[in-house]
C-alpha positions, 0 to 999 in steps of 0.5 A, a space after each residue: 627957209 633955204 640955206 643960204 649956203 645952198 643958194 649961194 653954191 647953186 647961183 655959183 653953178 648957174 653962172 659957171 652953167 651960163 659960161 659953159 653954155 656960151 662957150 658951146 654957143 660961140 665955140 668958134 669965136 675967140 672967146 676971152 676971159 672977159 667975155 665969159 666973165 660978162 656971161 657968169 656976171 662976175 668980175 674976171 678974177 672971181 670968175 675964173 676962181 669959182 669956174 676952176 672950183 666948180 669944173 675942176 679946170 680953168 676956163 681957158 682949159 675947158 673952152 679947149 676941151 669943148 672945141 675938140 669935143 665939137 671937133 670930134 662930133 663934126 668928124 663923125 656927123 658931117 662931111 666937112 674936110 679937116 680943115 673946115 672943121 679946124 676953123 669951125 672950131 675956132 683953130 687958124 691953123 689947121 696943122 696946130 688943130 691935127 696935132 692938139 686932137 691927136 695928142 688929146 684923142 689919141 688918133 689923127 682926125 683922119 683916123 677918128 672920122 674913119 674908126 666912127 669915133 672910136 679907137 680899139 687901143 688906148 696907148 699909155 705913157 712910156 713909163 721906166 721899168 720898176 724893177 724889185 725893190 724900186 720905189 713904186 706904189 699900188 692903187 686899188 678899189 671898187 668900180 661901183 655902177 650908178 643905180 640905174 643904166 649899164 655901164 658896158 666896157 669900162 675905162 679907168 685911166 690915171 692922168 695927170 689933170 682932170 681931163 681924160 685927154 692924152 696918154 695915161 701913165 696907167 689904164 685898165 679895162 673891165 667888161 663890168 663893175 668890180 675890183 680894180 688894180 693899178 700896180 707900179 704907180 710912179 710917184 706923183 699926183 694923179 687923176 684916176 678918171 673913168 667912162 663907160 660906154 653902154 653896149 649896143 651903140 652901132 657903128 658910130 658913136 652917137 655924140 649925145 649918147 649916154 656916157 657914164 663918168 667917175 672921178 677921184 683925185 688929186 690921188 698922192 702917190 708917195 714911196 713907201 706910203 699906202 694908198 687907201 682903196 677908192 670907191 670909184 662911183 660912177 654917174 651920169 656926165 653933166 654939163 659942168 663936167 669936163 668933156 672926155 677927150 679920149 676917143 672912147 673904146 670900140 664896144 663891139 664884141 670882137 673889140 671887146 675880145 681883142 682889148 682883153 686879150 692885149 690886157 692879159 698879154 700885158 
């Protein structure tokens, strides 16, 4: 006999999945919460609450992330202008689109296209220097690979929200699973988010290329309160996971070398 709790969870996830599929199919339309709730066959308030619980973000934020994800694909795969792409994904102002894209992805739409869907560096937020005796914390743990698949180049970042976008408060780049350490982490509530890109992808990022992801949080960082070791397990990205908006790191050998040199210098 089926466990009713499992059946309910499955029904809720299926409803959220329908809503996400509808968002993707109508990416340029002015979708409202009412529209999404009707697709999921829930009341507006129940839908918003369950969507947040299942995906970790609100329906509006998820839709916004999907629009930028589609813009990333169009920039790499088509010859459409930035203006055409901005309209295709639901923006009425190309200026607003370009600003939102740059702040979320880390580079402008034009630069993203020129780089073939990659970036050679990921900048962090400007944090005040924590001097000796200051109030900061250290996060550490172990990156664990999935049972199957090559993680390739691994990115770990500390973000204020569940979507990997904008400048993290700290980041690390690893070429293989294993221990990681974040030092001088400022007090706050952070999400440790990770993604990896397989090696040998060629010159451009293939939109449906397997990307592995990991997520832990919220992690409450408080002065003088030790944080337990983090078991950071990667898995295949799923439809209900928020899109990875931050531009993926270039995985070609010379780019990896540059990243390692930069990290050592920092």
